MDTraj code that builds the backbone (N, CA, C; nanometers):
import mdtraj as md
import numpy as np

residues = "MET ASN LYS ARG GLU SER ARG ALA LEU SER LEU THR VAL GLN TYR ALA SER ALA ALA ALA GLU LEU PRO SER ARG PRO ARG LEU ARG ARG TRP VAL ALA ALA ALA LEU ASP GLY GLY THR ALA SER ALA ALA LEU THR LEU ARG PHE THR ASP ALA GLU GLU SER ARG THR HIS ASN HIS ARG PHE ARG GLY LYS ASP ARG ALA THR ASN VAL LEU SER PHE PRO TYR ALA PRO PRO PRO ALA LEU ALA GLY ASP LEU LEU LEU CYS VAL PRO VAL VAL LEU ALA GLU ALA ARG ALA GLN GLY LYS THR ALA VAL ALA HIS PHE ALA HIS LEU VAL VAL HIS GLY MET LEU HIS LEU GLN ALA TYR ASP HIS ASP ASN ASP ALA ASP ALA GLN ARG MET GLU THR ARG GLU ARG GLU ILE LEU ALA ARG LEU GLY TYR PRO ASP PRO TYR".split()
xyz = np.array([
    [7.8118, 10.5837, 13.1407],
    [7.9559, 10.5620, 13.1382],
    [7.9874, 10.4619, 13.0277],
    [8.0841, 10.4991, 12.9417],
    [8.1197, 10.4065, 12.8350],
    [8.2295, 10.3110, 12.8808],
    [8.2620, 10.2158, 12.7953],
    [8.3586, 10.1110, 12.8286],
    [8.4955, 10.1692, 12.8660],
    [8.5418, 10.2703, 12.7914],
    [8.6718, 10.3305, 12.8175],
    [8.6737, 10.3966, 12.9552],
    [8.5655, 10.4636, 12.9951],
    [8.5608, 10.5327, 13.1228],
    [8.5523, 10.4369, 13.2406],
    [8.5056, 10.3129, 13.2186],
    [8.4872, 10.2194, 13.3288],
    [8.6169, 10.1478, 13.3676],
    [8.7220, 10.1641, 13.2932],
    [8.8500, 10.1011, 13.3256],
    [8.9113, 10.1659, 13.4487],
    [8.9804, 10.0856, 13.5263],
    [9.0534, 10.1375, 13.6407],
    [9.1891, 10.1883, 13.5921],
    [9.2182, 10.3136, 13.6206],
    [9.3443, 10.3733, 13.5798],
    [9.4083, 10.4403, 13.7000],
    [9.5227, 10.3875, 13.7394],
    [9.6029, 10.4492, 13.8444],
    [9.7199, 10.5182, 13.7760],
    [9.7270, 10.6495, 13.7877],
    [9.8300, 10.7260, 13.7195],
    [9.9052, 10.8125, 13.8199],
    [10.0354, 10.7893, 13.8272],
    [10.1233, 10.8711, 13.9100],
    [10.2065, 10.9569, 13.8170],
    [10.2173, 11.0855, 13.8492],
    [10.2976, 11.1772, 13.7689],
    [10.4077, 11.2330, 13.8588],
    [10.5313, 11.2225, 13.8106],
    [10.6471, 11.2717, 13.8847],
    [10.7179, 11.3782, 13.8020],
    [10.7521, 11.4873, 13.8679],
    [10.8204, 11.5980, 13.8008],
    [10.9626, 11.6099, 13.8546],
    [11.0589, 11.5505, 13.7849],
    [11.1996, 11.5602, 13.8216],
    [11.2694, 11.6653, 13.7365],
    [11.1950, 11.7323, 13.6521],
    [11.2437, 11.8415, 13.5689],
    [11.1279, 11.9386, 13.5522],
    [11.1591, 12.0657, 13.5565],
    [11.0534, 12.1664, 13.5490],
    [11.0606, 12.2441, 13.4182],
    [10.9451, 12.2860, 13.3722],
    [10.9334, 12.3749, 13.2563],
    [10.7911, 12.4287, 13.2557],
    [10.7744, 12.5478, 13.2062],
    [10.6422, 12.6097, 13.2024],
    [10.5465, 12.5330, 13.1126],
    [10.6001, 12.4610, 13.0134],
    [10.5171, 12.3954, 12.9125],
    [10.4702, 12.2549, 12.9505],
    [10.4949, 12.2092, 13.0718],
    [10.4567, 12.0724, 13.1072],
    [10.3051, 12.0588, 13.1132],
    [10.2526, 11.9465, 13.0605],
    [10.1079, 11.9256, 13.0601],
    [10.0544, 11.9002, 13.2008],
    [9.9290, 11.9370, 13.2205],
    [9.8634, 11.9174, 13.3499],
    [9.8310, 11.7696, 13.3726],
    [9.8103, 11.7337, 13.4959],
    [9.7737, 11.5956, 13.5296],
    [9.6429, 11.5529, 13.4621],
    [9.5381, 11.6367, 13.4625],
    [9.4158, 11.5937, 13.3917],
    [9.4380, 11.5693, 13.2424],
    [9.5199, 11.6515, 13.1809],
    [9.5491, 11.6337, 13.0380],
    [9.6259, 11.5033, 13.0161],
    [9.7245, 11.4762, 13.1000],
    [9.8013, 11.3513, 13.0900],
    [9.7094, 11.2308, 13.1064],
    [9.6191, 11.2372, 13.2022],
    [9.5251, 11.1273, 13.2263],
    [9.4386, 11.1029, 13.1025],
    [9.3952, 11.2096, 13.0386],
    [9.3136, 11.1984, 12.9167],
    [9.3926, 11.1307, 12.8051],
    [9.5179, 11.1690, 12.7863],
    [9.6025, 11.1102, 12.6820],
    [9.6265, 10.9620, 12.7087],
    [9.6582, 10.9301, 12.8332],
    [9.6835, 10.7903, 12.8700],
    [9.5587, 10.7066, 12.8454],
    [9.4446, 10.7540, 12.8912],
    [9.3198, 10.6788, 12.8742],
    [9.2884, 10.6580, 12.7262],
    [9.3122, 10.7590, 12.6452],
    [9.2850, 10.7480, 12.5011],
    [9.3741, 10.6441, 12.4341],
    [9.4934, 10.6239, 12.4874],
    [9.5890, 10.5310, 12.4259],
    [9.5730, 10.3876, 12.4733],
    [9.4855, 10.3622, 12.5683],
    [9.4662, 10.2255, 12.6158],
    [9.3871, 10.1447, 12.5138],
    [9.4404, 10.0300, 12.4751],
    [9.3714, 9.9419, 12.3812],
    [9.2504, 9.8770, 12.4473],
    [9.1604, 9.8265, 12.3658],
    [9.0362, 9.7672, 12.4133],
    [9.0520, 9.6513, 12.5095],
    [9.1611, 9.5782, 12.5039],
    [9.1802, 9.4634, 12.5910],
    [9.2352, 9.4978, 12.7280],
    [9.2551, 9.6254, 12.7544],
    [9.3124, 9.6672, 12.8818],
    [9.2013, 9.6943, 12.9818],
    [9.1940, 9.6126, 13.0862],
    [9.0909, 9.6277, 13.1884],
    [9.1332, 9.7272, 13.2956],
    [9.2631, 9.7310, 13.3255],
    [9.3130, 9.8239, 13.4257],
    [9.4573, 9.8597, 13.3915],
    [9.5018, 9.9721, 13.4472],
    [9.6378, 10.0158, 13.4213],
    [9.6921, 10.0877, 13.5443],
    [9.8158, 10.0564, 13.5782],
    [9.8885, 10.1238, 13.6856],
    [10.0158, 10.1789, 13.6233],
    [10.0214, 10.3102, 13.6093],
    [10.1284, 10.3722, 13.5322],
    [10.1913, 10.4892, 13.6068],
    [10.3191, 10.5097, 13.5788],
    [10.3895, 10.6279, 13.6273],
    [10.4466, 10.7010, 13.5076],
    [10.4198, 10.8310, 13.4993],
    [10.4811, 10.9187, 13.3995],
    [10.5781, 11.0074, 13.4754],
    [10.7035, 11.0053, 13.4344],
    [10.8058, 11.0840, 13.5022],
    [10.8695, 11.1798, 13.4023],
    [10.8683, 11.3077, 13.4363],
    [10.9330, 11.4101, 13.3549],
    [11.0751, 11.4278, 13.4073],
    [11.1733, 11.3980, 13.3212],
    [11.3133, 11.3946, 13.3633],
    [11.3951, 11.5046, 13.2978],
    [11.5158, 11.5211, 13.3496],
    [11.6136, 11.6074, 13.2844],
    [11.6964, 11.5216, 13.1890],
    [11.7873, 11.5846, 13.1174],
    [11.8658, 11.5128, 13.0168],
    [11.9577, 11.4085, 13.0793],
    [12.0150, 11.4377, 13.1941],
    [12.1086, 11.3437, 13.2562],
    [12.0379, 11.2148, 13.2986],
    [11.9213, 11.2265, 13.3591],
    [11.8473, 11.1056, 13.3992],
    [11.8060, 11.0245, 13.2769],
    [11.7606, 11.0924, 13.1729],
    [11.7230, 11.0231, 13.0498],
    [11.8430, 10.9515, 12.9892],
    [11.9558, 11.0204, 12.9822],
    [12.0765, 10.9604, 12.9264],
    [12.1194, 10.8385, 13.0068],
    [12.1155, 10.8482, 13.1379],
    [12.1542, 10.7369, 13.2249],
    [12.0673, 10.6145, 13.1993],
    [11.9356, 10.6334, 13.1938],
    [11.8444, 10.5203, 13.1703],
    [11.8567, 10.4661, 13.0279],
    [11.8719, 10.5552, 12.9314],
    [11.8867, 10.5118, 12.7927],
    [12.0149, 10.4295, 12.7765],
    [12.1206, 10.4698, 12.8422],
    [12.2468, 10.3957, 12.8350],
    [12.2343, 10.2613, 12.9057],
    [12.1776, 10.2635, 13.0238],
    [12.1668, 10.1403, 13.1038],
    [12.0766, 10.0357, 13.0390],
    [11.9632, 10.0783, 12.9861],
    [11.8637, 9.9820, 12.9376],
    [11.8630, 9.9622, 12.7865],
    [11.9202, 10.0555, 12.7107],
    [11.9195, 10.0427, 12.5650],
    [12.0584, 10.0499, 12.5039],
    [12.1608, 10.0772, 12.5863],
    [12.2971, 10.0840, 12.5363],
    [12.3278, 10.2071, 12.4541],
    [12.2440, 10.3108, 12.4651],
    [12.2637, 10.4336, 12.3871],
    [12.2987, 10.5462, 12.4836],
    [12.4156, 10.6047, 12.4651],
    [12.4675, 10.7033, 12.5593],
    [12.4248, 10.8450, 12.5210],
    [12.2942, 10.8681, 12.5220],
    [12.2387, 11.0012, 12.4946],
    [12.0980, 11.0087, 12.5545],
    [12.0554, 11.1286, 12.5814],
    [11.9179, 11.1490, 12.6266],
    [11.8245, 11.1224, 12.5095],
    [11.7032, 11.0778, 12.5394],
    [11.6036, 11.0508, 12.4357],
    [11.4684, 11.1038, 12.4820],
    [11.3770, 11.1211, 12.3887],
    [11.2499, 11.1856, 12.4212],
    [11.1618, 11.1048, 12.5174],
    [11.1455, 10.9755, 12.4917],
    [11.0598, 10.8945, 12.5792],
    [11.1185, 10.7540, 12.5922],
    [11.1124, 10.7030, 12.7132],
    [11.1511, 10.5646, 12.7402],
    [11.0323, 10.4949, 12.8048],
    [11.0082, 10.3722, 12.7640],
    [10.8960, 10.2933, 12.8152],
    [10.9493, 10.1713, 12.8885],
    [10.8933, 10.1473, 13.0055],
    [10.9322, 10.0321, 13.0868],
    [10.8070, 9.9537, 13.1240],
    [10.7713, 9.8513, 13.0454],
    [10.6533, 9.7707, 13.0772],
    [10.6843, 9.6705, 13.1888],
    [10.5906, 9.6565, 13.2829],
    [10.6059, 9.5594, 13.3918],
    [10.5030, 9.4482, 13.3838],
    [10.3865, 9.4770, 13.3301],
    [10.2822, 9.3753, 13.3136],
    [10.2006, 9.4112, 13.1905],
    [10.1712, 9.3126, 13.1048],
    [10.0934, 9.3398, 12.9834],
    [9.9436, 9.3480, 13.0145],
    [9.8643, 9.4016, 12.9192],
    [9.7190, 9.3969, 12.9375],
    [9.6741, 9.2536, 12.9568],
    [9.5674, 9.2261, 13.0267],
    [9.4646, 9.3236, 13.0622],
    [9.4930, 9.4051, 13.1873],
    [9.5924, 9.3729, 13.2655],
    [9.6281, 9.4527, 13.3838],
    [9.7625, 9.5200, 13.3568],
    [9.7614, 9.6200, 13.2724],
    [9.8817, 9.6882, 13.2271],
    [9.9508, 9.7604, 13.3423],
    [10.0837, 9.7494, 13.3480],
    [10.1628, 9.8250, 13.4449],
    [10.2931, 9.8657, 13.3789],
    [10.3359, 9.9881, 13.4051],
    [10.4619, 10.0325, 13.3488],
    [10.4925, 10.1771, 13.3802],
    [10.6115, 10.2181, 13.3377],
    [10.6593, 10.3544, 13.3564],
    [10.6931, 10.4162, 13.2218],
    [10.6685, 10.5460, 13.2115],
    [10.7147, 10.6252, 13.0974],
    [10.8023, 10.7366, 13.1510],
    [10.9198, 10.7533, 13.0917],
    [11.0084, 10.8644, 13.1250],
    [11.0116, 10.9575, 13.0055],
    [10.9747, 11.0827, 13.0268],
    [10.9761, 11.1832, 12.9210],
    [11.0828, 11.2863, 12.9547],
    [11.1784, 11.3042, 12.8656],
    [11.2889, 11.3966, 12.8880],
    [11.2476, 11.5364, 12.8426],
    [11.2241, 11.6242, 12.9379],
    [11.1701, 11.7569, 12.9102],
    [11.2568, 11.8365, 12.8131],
    [11.3872, 11.8508, 12.8340],
    [11.4639, 11.9326, 12.7385],
    [11.4668, 11.8742, 12.5973],
    [11.4683, 11.7432, 12.5842],
    [11.4680, 11.6818, 12.4515],
    [11.3333, 11.7047, 12.3834],
    [11.2242, 11.6828, 12.4555],
    [11.0903, 11.7011, 12.3975],
    [11.0712, 11.8462, 12.3535],
    [11.1109, 11.9409, 12.4368],
    [11.0923, 12.0818, 12.4019],
    [11.1801, 12.1218, 12.2828],
    [11.3024, 12.0722, 12.2783],
    [11.3908, 12.1023, 12.1646],
    [11.3351, 12.0418, 12.0360],
    [11.2857, 11.9187, 12.0423],
    [11.2270, 11.8554, 11.9232],
    [11.1040, 11.9326, 11.8760],
    [11.0196, 11.9738, 11.9688],
    [10.8987, 12.0484, 11.9317],
    [10.9369, 12.1760, 11.8567],
    [11.0334, 12.2492, 11.9103],
    [11.0784, 12.3729, 11.8427],
    [11.1346, 12.3406, 11.7042],
    [11.2215, 12.2399, 11.6955],
    [11.2866, 12.2049, 11.5683],
    [11.1859, 12.1578, 11.4637],
    [11.0783, 12.0934, 11.5089],
    [10.9784, 12.0384, 11.4166],
    [10.8603, 12.1331, 11.3944],
    [10.8644, 12.2502, 11.4552],
    [10.7571, 12.3477, 11.4377],
    [10.6257, 12.3044, 11.4999],
    [10.6326, 12.2296, 11.6096],
    [10.5129, 12.1813, 11.6795],
    [10.4968, 12.2566, 11.8104],
    [10.3759, 12.2575, 11.8619],
    [10.3578, 12.3098, 11.9967],
    [10.4115, 12.2060, 12.0955],
    [10.4552, 12.2530, 12.2101],
    [10.5051, 12.1613, 12.3130],
    [10.3952, 12.0642, 12.3543],
    [10.2741, 12.1135, 12.3712],
    [10.1650, 12.0258, 12.4166],
    [10.1357, 11.9164, 12.3147],
    [10.1382, 11.9488, 12.1857],
    [10.1127, 11.8475, 12.0829],
    [10.2231, 11.7424, 12.0818],
    [10.3473, 11.7852, 12.1025],
    [10.4581, 11.6894, 12.1015],
    [10.4542, 11.6017, 12.2266],
    [10.4238, 11.6617, 12.3428],
    [10.4083, 11.5807, 12.4636],
    [10.2952, 11.4798, 12.4454],
    [10.1833, 11.5227, 12.3860],
    [10.0712, 11.4304, 12.3629],
    [10.1166, 11.3131, 12.2763],
    [10.1872, 11.3438, 12.1681],
    [10.2347, 11.2382, 12.0789],
    [10.3246, 11.1404, 12.1541],
    [10.4171, 11.1907, 12.2323],
    [10.5128, 11.1021, 12.2980],
    [10.4500, 11.0220, 12.4122],
    [10.3495, 11.0771, 12.4781],
    [10.2764, 10.9977, 12.5778],
    [10.2024, 10.8844, 12.5072],
    [10.1343, 10.9149, 12.3987],
    [10.0638, 10.8116, 12.3220],
    [10.1642, 10.7090, 12.2686],
    [10.2734, 10.7554, 12.2137],
    [10.3781, 10.6665, 12.1599],
    [10.4287, 10.5722, 12.2699],
    [10.4619, 10.6282, 12.3843],
    [10.5102, 10.5473, 12.4956],
    [10.4056, 10.4496, 12.5456],
    [10.2813, 10.4936, 12.5514],
    [10.1722, 10.4046, 12.5941],
    [10.1584, 10.2862, 12.4990],
    [10.1731, 10.3096, 12.3712],
    [10.1646, 10.1990, 12.2758],
    [10.2806, 10.1022, 12.2945],
    [10.3996, 10.1542, 12.3231],
    [10.5119, 10.0648, 12.3540],
    [10.4800, 9.9782, 12.4758],
    [10.4182, 10.0355, 12.5771],
    [10.3822, 9.9575, 12.6961],
    [10.2850, 9.8454, 12.6621],
    [10.2122, 9.8609, 12.5518],
    [10.1134, 9.7627, 12.5094],
    [10.1653, 9.6763, 12.3945],
    [10.2976, 9.6687, 12.3826],
    [10.3675, 9.5786, 12.2902],
    [10.3687, 9.6251, 12.1449],
    [10.3341, 9.7499, 12.1175],
    [10.3549, 9.8039, 11.9831],
    [10.5026, 9.8355, 11.9695],
    [10.5528, 9.8248, 11.8473],
    [10.6921, 9.8582, 11.8240],
    [10.7094, 9.9090, 11.6826],
    [10.8298, 9.9548, 11.6500],
    [10.8588, 10.0069, 11.5160],
    [10.9937, 9.9563, 11.4680],
    [11.0208, 9.8285, 11.4962],
    [11.1479, 9.7673, 11.4571],
    [11.1568, 9.7342, 11.3088],
    [11.0430, 9.7209, 11.2425],
    [11.0437, 9.6972, 11.0976],
    [10.9330, 9.7822, 11.0355],
    [10.9309, 9.7895, 10.9030],
    [10.8372, 9.8787, 10.8345],
    [10.6913, 9.8471, 10.8647],
    [10.6558, 9.7200, 10.8669],
    [10.5160, 9.6820, 10.8910],
    [10.4731, 9.7206, 11.0326],
    [10.5584, 9.6930, 11.1314],
    [10.5262, 9.7294, 11.2695],
    [10.5211, 9.8803, 11.2863],
    [10.6131, 9.9507, 11.2223],
    [10.6152, 10.0970, 11.2303],
    [10.4875, 10.1562, 11.1706],
    [10.4442, 10.1020, 11.0583],
    [10.3226, 10.1521, 10.9954],
    [10.2017, 10.1279, 11.0850],
    [10.1944, 10.0100, 11.1448],
    [10.0834, 9.9773, 11.2355],
    [10.0823, 10.0729, 11.3554],
    [10.1992, 10.0967, 11.4136],
    [10.2080, 10.1831, 11.5307],
    [10.1768, 10.3287, 11.4946],
    [10.2332, 10.3773, 11.3859],
    [10.2097, 10.5154, 11.3444],
    [10.0630, 10.5390, 11.3084],
    [9.9985, 10.4411, 11.2469],
    [9.8557, 10.4531, 11.2156],
    [9.7748, 10.4658, 11.3439],
    [9.8069, 10.3836, 11.4415],
    [9.7370, 10.3878, 11.5710],
    [9.7612, 10.5220, 11.6402],
    [9.8850, 10.5713, 11.6361],
    [9.9153, 10.7020, 11.6954],
    [9.8320, 10.8120, 11.6291],
    [9.8273, 10.8109, 11.4974],
    [9.7506, 10.9128, 11.4246],
    [9.6031, 10.9090, 11.4633],
    [9.5468, 10.7875, 11.4742],
    [9.4053, 10.7734, 11.5112],
    [9.3791, 10.8319, 11.6501],
    [9.4617, 10.7970, 11.7455],
    [9.4437, 10.8433, 11.8835],
    [9.4598, 10.9947, 11.8907],
    [9.5653, 11.0464, 11.8290],
    [9.5903, 11.1907, 11.8352],
    [9.4807, 11.2697, 11.7646],
    [9.4301, 11.2192, 11.6539],
    [9.3191, 11.2865, 11.5851],
    [9.1956, 11.2914, 11.6744],
    [9.1690, 11.1803, 11.7426],
    [9.0539, 11.1759, 11.8347],
    [9.0715, 11.2762, 11.9487],
    [9.1960, 11.3025, 11.9870],
    [9.2258, 11.3986, 12.0926],
    [9.2327, 11.5429, 12.0407],
    [9.2266, 11.5593, 11.9064],
    [9.2286, 11.6936, 11.8480],
    [9.3666, 11.7453, 11.8115],
    [9.4642, 11.6559, 11.7995],
    [9.6000, 11.6973, 11.7636],
    [9.6300, 11.6571, 11.6182],
    [9.7163, 11.7357, 11.5523],
    [9.7498, 11.7043, 11.4124],
    [9.8384, 11.5810, 11.4000],
    [9.8467, 11.5314, 11.2796],
    [9.9338, 11.4181, 11.2464],
    [10.0771, 11.4539, 11.2871],
    [10.1377, 11.3730, 11.3747],
    [10.2729, 11.4063, 11.4219],
    [10.3822, 11.3757, 11.3210],
    [10.3454, 11.3057, 11.2140],
    [10.4460, 11.2671, 11.1152],
    [10.4353, 11.3537, 10.9925],
])
top = md.Topology()
chain = top.add_chain()
for i, resn in enumerate(residues, 1):
    res = top.add_residue(resn, chain, resSeq=i)
    for name in ("N", "CA", "C"):
        top.add_atom(name, md.element.get_by_symbol(name[0]), res)
traj = md.Trajectory(xyz[None], top)
């Protein structure tokens, strides 16, 4: 067993929106585990697949933006005992995947990794931070077998 496999990972998946293209729980667990930084000893996370209205409500309440968005991250505890929630808006993710010529699974993988990095204090508020985060996303997704999302 390697170091990454020995971490404690509690993952809850909630489906508040349905679509044929939603990733399986084992696949989600693999993506989450791949996105955990080395300093994370344990993680307690919830991934929730939402509809546009729930996404819009949370985006408005917590970010002041009155529209649905692809992924929202809610960190509750930083590493080494990471805790948080990710909300993925199914209709937005699927529409973006189609518009960008990506498979739904590749786009979901990217947004899970993206959200996981936000939970671990990565951000893209300025060019340097964005470059650092995008580089990390590319590394993780390549290791998982997905193309560069950018």
